[in-house]
GUDO-988645 format. One record per residue: x, y, z of N, C-alpha, C in turn; residue in three letters. Coordinates in steps of 0.1 Angstrom, whole numbers, padded with zeros to 4 digits, always signed. Example, Ala and Ser with C-alpha at 12.3 -4.5 7.8 and 13.67 -1.06 7.14 Angstrom:
<sites>
+0132-0057+0078+0123-0045+0078+0132-0033+0078ALA+0128-0022+0071+0137-0011+0071+0129+0000+0079SER
</sites>
This chain:
<sites>
+0148+0284+0270+0136+0276+0269+0124+0284+0265UNK+0122+0295+0272+0111+0304+0270+0112+0311+0256UNK+0125+0315+0253+0127+0322+0240+0124+0312+0229UNK+0128+0300+0230+0126+0290+0219+0111+0287+0218UNK+0104+0287+0229+0089+0285+0228+0082+0297+0222UNK+0087+0309+0224+0081+0321+0218+0083+0321+0203UNK+0096+0317+0199+0098+0316+0185+0090+0306+0178UNK+0089+0294+0184+0080+0283+0179+0066+0288+0178UNK+0061+0295+0188+0047+0300+0188+0045+0310+0176UNK+0055+0319+0174+0053+0329+0163+0053+0322+0150UNK+0062+0312+0148+0062+0304+0135+0049+0297+0133UNK+0044+0291+0144+0031+0284+0143+0019+0294+0140UNK+0021+0306+0145+0011+0316+0143+0010+0320+0128UNK+0022+0320+0121+0022+0323+0107+0013+0313+0099UNK+0015+0300+0103+0007+0289+0096-0007+0290+0099UNK-0010+0292+0112-0024+0294+0117-0031+0306+0110UNK-0023+0316+0108-0029+0328+0102-0034+0326+0088UNK-0028+0317+0080-0033+0314+0067-0047+0308+0068UNK-0048+0299+0077-0061+0292+0079-0072+0302+0085UNK-0067+0310+0095-0077+0319+0101-0081+0330+0092UNK-0072+0336+0085-0076+0347+0076-0086+0342+0065UNK-0083+0330+0060-0092+0324+0050-0106+0321+0056UNK-0106+0316+0068-0119+0314+0075-0126+0327+0077UNK-0119+0337+0082-0125+0350+0085-0130+0356+0072UNK-0123+0355+0062-0127+0361+0049-0140+0355+0044UNK-0142+0342+0046-0154+0335+0042-0166+0339+0051UNK-0163+0338+0064-0173+0341+0074-0178+0355+0073UNK-0169+0364+0073-0173+0378+0073-0181+0382+0061UNK-0179+0376+0050-0185+0379+0037-0199+0372+0036UNK-0199+0359+0040-0211+0351+0038-0219+0349+0051UNK-0213+0351+0063-0219+0348+0076-0222+0333+0077UNK-0214+0325+0071-0215+0310+0072-0203+0306+0081UNK-0206+0299+0092-0195+0293+0100-0191+0280+0092UNK-0180+0282+0084-0176+0273+0073-0168+0261+0079UNK-0175+0252+0086-0169+0240+0091-0162+0232+0081UNK-0167+0232+0069-0161+0224+0058-0147+0230+0053UNK-0144+0242+0059-0130+0247+0056-0120+0238+0061UNK-0123+0230+0072-0113+0220+0076-0112+0209+0066UNK-0122+0205+0059-0121+0195+0048-0114+0200+0036UNK-0115+0213+0033-0108+0219+0022-0093+0219+0026UNK-0089+0221+0038-0075+0220+0043-0070+0206+0040UNK-0078+0196+0043-0074+0182+0042-0072+0178+0027UNK-0082+0183+0019-0081+0181+0004-0068+0186-0002UNK-0064+0199+0002-0052+0204-0002-0040+0197+0002UNK-0040+0192+0015-0029+0184+0020-0027+0171+0012UNK-0038+0164+0010-0036+0151+0003-0034+0153-0012UNK-0038+0164-0018-0035+0167-0032-0020+0169-0033UNK-0014+0176-0023+0001+0178-0023+0008+0165-0021UNK+0003+0157-0011+0009+0144-0008+0009+0135-0020UNK-0003+0134-0027-0004+0125-0038+0005+0129-0050UNK+0005+0142-0053+0013+0146-0065+0028+0146-0062UNK+0032+0150-0050+0047+0151-0047+0053+0137-0043UNK+0045+0129-0036+0051+0116-0031+0048+0104-0039UNK+0036+0103-0045+0032+0091-0052+0034+0093-0067UNK+0030+0105-0072+0032+0108-0087+0045+0114-0090UNK+0053+0118-0079+0066+0124-0081+0067+0136-0090UNK+0057+0145-0089+0057+0157-0096+0068+0166-0090UNK+0073+0175-0098+0082+0186-0093+0075+0194-0082UNK+0082+0199-0073+0076+0206-0062+0067+0218-0066UNK+0071+0226-0075+0061+0237-0079+0048+0232-0084UNK+0048+0221-0092+0036+0216-0098+0028+0209-0087UNK+0034+0203-0077+0027+0197-0066+0020+0207-0058UNK+0027+0218-0055+0020+0229-0047+0009+0235-0055UNK+0011+0237-0068+0000+0242-0077-0012+0233-0077UNK-0009+0220-0077-0020+0211-0077-0028+0212-0064UNK-0021+0213-0053-0028+0215-0040-0037+0227-0040UNK-0031+0238-0045-0039+0251-0045-0051+0250-0054UNK-0050+0244-0065-0061+0242-0074-0072+0233-0068UNK-0067+0222-0062-0076+0212-0057-0085+0218-0045UNK-0078+0226-0037-0086+0233-0026-0095+0243-0031UNK-0090+0251-0041-0099+0262-0047-0111+0256-0053UNK-0110+0245-0061-0121+0238-0067-0130+0232-0057UNK-0125+0227-0046-0133+0221-0035-0141+0232-0029UNK-0135+0243-0025-0142+0254-0019-0153+0260-0028UNK-0149+0261-0041-0159+0267-0051-0171+0257-0053UNK-0168+0244-0053-0179+0235-0054-0188+0235-0042UNK-0183+0236-0030-0191+0237-0018-0200+0249-0019UNK-0194+0261-0023-0202+0273-0024-0213+0271-0035UNK-0209+0267-0047-0219+0266-0058-0230+0256-0056UNK-0226+0244-0050-0236+0233-0049-0244+0233-0036UNK-0238+0239-0026-0245+0238-0013-0249+0251-0007UNK-0240+0260-0006-0243+0273+0001-0251+0283-0008UNK-0248+0283-0021-0255+0293-0029-0270+0289-0030UNK-0274+0276-0032-0288+0273-0032-0295+0277-0018UNK-0288+0275-0007-0293+0278+0006-0295+0293+0007UNK-0285+0301+0001-0286+0315+0001-0298+0320-0007UNK-0300+0314-0018-0312+0318-0026-0325+0316-0019UNK-0325+0305-0011-0338+0302-0004-0338+0309+0009UNK-0328+0317+0012-0328+0325+0025-0328+0315+0037UNK-0321+0304+0036-0321+0294+0047-0314+0301+0060UNK-0319+0297+0071-0313+0302+0084-0299+0298+0086UNK-0292+0304+0094-0278+0301+0096-0276+0287+0102UNK-0285+0283+0110-0284+0269+0116-0284+0259+0105UNK-0292+0260+0095-0292+0251+0083-0279+0251+0076UNK-0273+0263+0074-0260+0264+0067-0249+0257+0076UNK-0250+0259+0089-0240+0253+0098-0241+0238+0097UNK-0253+0232+0098-0255+0218+0097-0250+0212+0084UNK-0253+0220+0073-0249+0216+0060-0234+0215+0059UNK-0228+0226+0064-0213+0226+0064-0207+0215+0072UNK-0213+0212+0083-0207+0201+0091-0209+0188+0084UNK-0221+0186+0077-0223+0174+0070-0213+0172+0058UNK-0210+0183+0051-0200+0183+0040-0187+0180+0046UNK-0183+0185+0057-0170+0182+0063-0169+0166+0065UNK-0179+0161+0071-0179+0146+0074-0178+0138+0061UNK-0186+0142+0051-0186+0135+0038-0173+0135+0031UNK-0167+0147+0031-0154+0149+0024-0143+0141+0031UNK-0143+0142+0044-0132+0136+0052-0133+0120+0051UNK-0145+0115+0051-0147+0101+0049-0143+0096+0035UNK-0145+0104+0025-0141+0101+0011-0125+0101+0011UNK-0119+0111+0017-0104+0111+0017-0099+0099+0025UNK-0105+0095+0036-0100+0084+0044-0103+0071+0036UNK-0113+0070+0028-0116+0058+0020-0105+0056+0010UNK-0100+0067+0004-0090+0066-0007-0076+0064-0001UNK-0073+0072+0009-0059+0072+0014-0057+0064+0027UNK-0068+0061+0034-0066+0054+0047-0066+0064+0058UNK-0067+0060+0070-0067+0068+0082-0053+0071+0088UNK-0043+0064+0083-0030+0065+0089-0024+0079+0086UNK-0015+0083+0095-0008+0096+0093+0002+0094+0082UNK+0002+0103+0072+0011+0102+0061+0022+0112+0063UNK+0035+0108+0063+0046+0116+0066+0055+0117+0053UNK+0061+0128+0050+0070+0130+0039+0084+0125+0043UNK+0093+0126+0034+0107+0123+0037+0112+0132+0048UNK+0121+0127+0056+0127+0135+0067+0133+0148+0061UNK+0130+0159+0068+0136+0172+0064+0149+0174+0071UNK+0156+0184+0066+0169+0187+0072+0168+0194+0085UNK+0178+0194+0093+0178+0200+0107+0178+0215+0107UNK+0184+0220+0118+0183+0234+0120+0191+0242+0109UNK+0185+0253+0105+0192+0262+0095+0203+0270+0102UNK+0199+0276+0113+0210+0283+0120+0206+0284+0135UNK+0215+0288+0143+0214+0288+0157+0218+0302+0163UNK+0209+0308+0170+0211+0321+0177+0210+0319+0192UNK+0222+0318+0198+0221+0315+0213+0214+0302+0215UNK+0204+0302+0224+0197+0290+0227+0186+0286+0217UNK+0184+0295+0207+0172+0293+0198+0177+0286+0185UNK+0170+0276+0182+0172+0268+0169+0160+0271+0160UNK+0163+0274+0148+0153+0277+0137+0156+0267+0126UNK+0146+0259+0123+0148+0249+0112+0145+0255+0099UNK+0149+0248+0088+0146+0252+0075+0131+0252+0072UNK+0124+0242+0078+0109+0241+0076+0103+0254+0083UNK+0108+0258+0094+0102+0270+0101+0104+0282+0092UNK+0116+0283+0087+0119+0295+0078+0109+0294+0066UNK+0107+0283+0060+0098+0281+0049+0084+0285+0053UNK+0079+0281+0065+0066+0285+0070+0064+0300+0071UNK+0074+0307+0076+0073+0321+0077+0073+0328+0064UNK+0082+0323+0055+0083+0329+0042+0070+0328+0034UNK+0065+0315+0033+0053+0313+0026+0041+0321+0031UNK+0040+0321+0045+0029+0329+0051+0029+0343+0047UNK+0041+0349+0048+0043+0363+0044+0039+0366+0029UNK+0045+0357+0021+0042+0358+0006+0028+0356+0003UNK+0020+0348+0010+0006+0345+0007-0003+0356+0013UNK+0000+0360+0026-0009+0369+0033-0008+0384+0028UNK+0005+0388+0025+0007+0402+0022-0002+0406+0010UNK-0002+0399-0002-0010+0404-0013-0025+0403-0010UNK-0029+0393-0002-0043+0392+0002-0048+0404+0010UNK-0040+0408+0020-0043+0419+0029-0043+0432+0021UNK-0033+0434+0012-0032+0446+0003-0044+0446-0006UNK-0048+0435-0012-0060+0434-0020-0072+0438-0013UNK-0074+0434-0001-0086+0437+0007-0086+0452+0010UNK-0075+0459+0011-0074+0473+0015-0074+0482+0003UNK-0068+0478-0008-0065+0488-0018-0072+0485-0032UNK-0076+0473-0035-0081+0470-0048-0096+0472-0048UNK-0102+0473-0060-0116+0474-0062-0124+0462-0057UNK-0118+0450-0060-0124+0437-0055-0124+0437-0039UNK-0113+0442-0033-0112+0443-0019-0123+0452-0013UNK-0125+0463-0020-0136+0473-0015-0150+0466-0016UNK-0152+0459-0027-0164+0452-0028-0166+0441-0018UNK-0156+0434-0015-0156+0424-0004-0160+0430+0009UNK-0153+0441+0012-0156+0448+0025-0170+0454+0025UNK-0175+0458+0013-0188+0463+0013-0199+0452+0015UNK-0196+0440+0009-0205+0429+0012-0204+0425+0026UNK-0193+0426+0032-0192+0423+0047-0200+0432+0055UNK-0200+0445+0051-0207+0455+0059-0222+0456+0057UNK-0226+0455+0044-0240+0456+0041-0243+0449+0027UNK-0246+0436+0028-0248+0429+0015-0260+0433+0008UNK-0271+0437+0015-0283+0442+0009-0281+0454+0000UNK-0273+0464+0006-0271+0476-0001-0262+0473-0014UNK-0253+0464-0013-0244+0461-0024-0253+0455-0035UNK-0263+0447-0032-0271+0441-0042-0279+0451-0049UNK-0285+0461-0042-0293+0471-0048-0284+0480-0058UNK-0271+0480-0056-0262+0488-0065-0259+0480-0078UNK-0264+0468-0079-0262+0460-0091-0250+0451-0091UNK-0244+0449-0079-0232+0441-0078-0237+0426-0078UNK-0230+0417-0085-0234+0403-0084-0228+0397-0072UNK-0237+0395-0062-0232+0390-0049-0226+0376-0049UNK-0232+0368-0058-0227+0354-0059-0213+0354-0064UNK-0209+0363-0073-0195+0363-0078-0186+0367-0067UNK-0190+0376-0058-0181+0380-0047-0180+0368-0038UNK-0190+0361-0035-0190+0349-0027-0180+0339-0032UNK-0181+0337-0045-0172+0327-0051-0158+0331-0050UNK-0155+0344-0052-0142+0349-0051-0136+0346-0037UNK-0143+0349-0027-0138+0348-0013-0136+0333-0010UNK-0145+0324-0015-0143+0310-0013-0130+0305-0020UNK-0127+0310-0032-0115+0306-0039-0103+0311-0031UNK-0103+0324-0027-0091+0329-0020-0089+0322-0006UNK-0100+0321+0001-0100+0315+0015-0095+0300+0014UNK-0100+0293+0003-0096+0279+0002-0081+0278-0002UNK-0076+0287-0010-0062+0286-0014-0053+0289-0002UNK-0058+0298+0007-0050+0301+0019-0050+0289+0028UNK-0061+0282+0029-0061+0269+0037-0052+0259+0030UNK-0051+0258+0017-0043+0249+0010-0028+0252+0013UNK-0024+0265+0014-0011+0268+0017-0007+0264+0031UNK-0016+0266+0040-0014+0261+0054-0013+0245+0054UNK-0021+0239+0046-0021+0224+0045-0007+0219+0040UNK-0002+0225+0030+0011+0221+0024+0022+0222+0034UNK+0022+0234+0041+0032+0236+0052+0031+0225+0063UNK+0018+0222+0066+0016+0212+0077+0021+0198+0072UNK+0019+0195+0060+0023+0182+0055+0039+0181+0055UNK+0045+0192+0051+0060+0192+0051+0065+0191+0065UNK+0058+0197+0075+0063+0198+0089+0060+0185+0096UNK+0048+0181+0097+0044+0170+0106+0036+0159+0099UNK+0033+0160+0087+0025+0150+0080+0011+0154+0080UNK+0002+0144+0076-0012+0147+0075-0020+0134+0077UNK-0032+0136+0083-0042+0125+0084-0055+0131+0081UNK-0065+0123+0077-0079+0128+0074-0085+0136+0085UNK-0081+0133+0098-0087+0140+0109-0080+0153+0113UNK-0070+0157+0106-0062+0169+0109-0070+0182+0107UNK-0080+0181+0099-0087+0194+0095-0095+0200+0107UNK-0101+0192+0115-0110+0198+0125-0102+0206+0136UNK-0091+0200+0142-0083+0208+0151-0078+0221+0146UNK-0073+0221+0133-0068+0233+0127-0080+0243+0125UNK-0091+0238+0121-0103+0247+0119-0107+0254+0132UNK-0107+0246+0143-0112+0251+0156-0102+0262+0161UNK-0089+0260+0159-0079+0270+0163-0081+0282+0154UNK-0083+0281+0142-0085+0292+0133-0098+0300+0137UNK-0108+0293+0140-0121+0300+0145-0118+0308+0158UNK-0111+0301+0167-0107+0308+0180-0099+0321+0177UNK-0089+0319+0168-0081+0331+0164-0089+0342+0158UNK-0099+0339+0150-0107+0349+0144-0116+0356+0154UNK-0121+0348+0164-0130+0354+0174-0121+0363+0184UNK-0110+0358+0188-0101+0365+0197-0096+0378+0190UNK-0092+0377+0178-0088+0389+0171-0099+0399+0168UNK-0111+0395+0166-0122+0404+0163-0130+0399+0151UNK-0140+0391+0154-0148+0386+0143-0155+0398+0136UNK-0156+0398+0123-0160+0409+0115-0149+0417+0109UNK-0137+0414+0113-0125+0421+0108-0116+0410+0101UNK-0108+0415+0092-0098+0406+0085-0085+0406+0092UNK-0080+0418+0096-0068+0419+0104-0068+0412+0117UNK-0080+0412+0123-0082+0406+0136-0078+0391+0136UNK-0081+0384+0125-0078+0370+0124-0063+0368+0124UNK-0056+0377+0118-0041+0377+0117-0035+0379+0131UNK-0040+0389+0138-0035+0391+0152-0038+0380+0161UNK-0051+0375+0160-0055+0365+0169-0048+0352+0167UNK-0043+0349+0155-0035+0337+0152-0022+0337+0160UNK-0016+0348+0161-0003+0349+0169-0006+0348+0184UNK-0017+0354+0188-0020+0353+0202-0023+0338+0206UNK-0031+0331+0198-0034+0317+0201-0022+0308+0200UNK-0014+0310+0189-0002+0301+0187+0008+0303+0198UNK+0011+0316+0202+0021+0318+0212+0016+0313+0226UNK+0003+0315+0229-0003+0310+0241-0001+0295+0242UNK-0005+0288+0231-0003+0273+0231+0011+0269+0233UNK+0020+0276+0226+0034+0272+0227+0040+0274+0241UNK+0037+0286+0247+0043+0290+0260+0037+0282+0271UNK+0024+0277+0269+0017+0270+0280+0025+0257+0283UNK+0032+0252+0273+0040+0239+0275+0051+0242+0285UNK+0055+0254+0287+0066+0258+0296+0062+0254+0310UNK+0050+0256+0314+0045+0254+0328+0036+0241+0330UNK+0029+0238+0319+0020+0226+0321+0022+0217+0309UNK+0016+0205+0310+0017+0195+0299+0011+0200+0286UNK+0016+0196+0275+0011+0200+0262-0003+0195+0260UNK-0007+0185+0268-0021+0179+0267-0031+0190+0271UNK-0027+0200+0279-0036+0210+0284-0036+0222+0275UNK-0029+0223+0264-0028+0235+0256-0041+0239+0250UNK-0049+0229+0245-0062+0232+0239-0071+0237+0250UNK-0071+0231+0262-0080+0235+0273-0077+0250+0276UNK-0064+0253+0276-0060+0267+0280-0065+0277+0269UNK-0064+0272+0256-0068+0281+0245-0083+0283+0246UNK-0091+0273+0248-0105+0275+0248-0110+0282+0261UNK-0102+0281+0272-0104+0289+0284-0102+0303+0281UNK-0092+0307+0273-0090+0321+0269-0102+0326+0260UNK-0107+0317+0251-0118+0321+0243-0130+0324+0252UNK-0133+0316+0262-0144+0319+0271-0143+0332+0278UNK-0130+0335+0282-0128+0348+0289-0130+0359+0279UNK-0126+0358+0267-0128+0368+0257-0143+0370+0254UNK-0150+0359+0253-0165+0360+0250-0172+0367+0262UNK-0167+0366+0274-0173+0372+0286-0169+0387+0287UNK-0156+0389+0286-0151+0403+0290-0148+0411+0278UNK-0146+0405+0266-0142+0413+0254-0148+0406+0242UNK-0162+0406+0241-0168+0398+0230-0165+0403+0216UNK-0161+0415+0215-0158+0420+0201-0144+0417+0197UNK-0136+0411+0206-0122+0407+0202-0112+0419+0203UNK-0100+0416+0200-0089+0426+0202-0091+0438+0193UNK-0095+0436+0180-0096+0447+0171-0110+0451+0168UNK-0120+0444+0174-0134+0447+0172-0138+0458+0181UNK-0149+0465+0178-0154+0475+0187-0169+0476+0185UNK-0176+0481+0195-0190+0482+0195-0194+0493+0185UNK-0205+0492+0179-0210+0502+0170-0217+0497+0158UNK-0220+0505+0149-0228+0501+0137-0219+0491+0129UNK-0226+0482+0122-0219+0473+0113-0211+0480+0103UNK-0216+0491+0097-0209+0498+0087-0196+0505+0092UNK-0195+0506+0105-0183+0512+0111-0172+0502+0115UNK-0175+0489+0113-0165+0479+0117-0151+0482+0110UNK-0141+0479+0118-0127+0482+0112-0124+0471+0102UNK-0114+0475+0093-0109+0466+0083-0100+0456+0088UNK
</sites>
């Protein structure tokens, strides 16, 4: 029982990591608590549902449509809402309220078109293989494979490429980067595209596994934000580690208490981290320029 719950938690952590790394990428670079990231998740999910189930597109084209739809949605949010606020040097509270308003507006538009009912795909096949008491389904294997294939190049890009160095520089000191002649808005657009596509990948996996509804974005967003904070806000790898901590905790908590209490346990852990370890697992006190990658 416990072994199965641990495996389920690790698999769920892979999907949550896609959302959390995308959220952390945007937050660390722009300092915007991107609530509308949950709406981007929903847009990607419904784009996949529309193209794969109603338009009957081949699977690769349906996935591509979901990625493009989320990327365009995230890019539009940045260009039409956040960028004007950045130019006017609006306070973070204004950006947060704007993001929350965008989330509500987008979710209502999706619900208006598709309805509020949960949309479920065709039943998937059962367990792929069995190791002792542990069952691993084909969907779970797909979730792990997609997460690894999506996150590995992103993390390598952040560490090794010139664009990754610019993103980390903007995270550490955006004012200094601007004085060096770097177009800060282009960096912001890049991180919104990457972060939104990661959210879309998580959305597609969620649709395949449990289906989707317009309200599904907020719970996933909150868990991603908790994962980023627990792992170490200000870091990119912290969101990855935090995702597995949160997902395993939620899964294992079912072993002793009802699943209805899993969210309460997760947010209770967040409160403890905020009190006793506010910098998170990978964060550390010090100058902003010394923050870990």
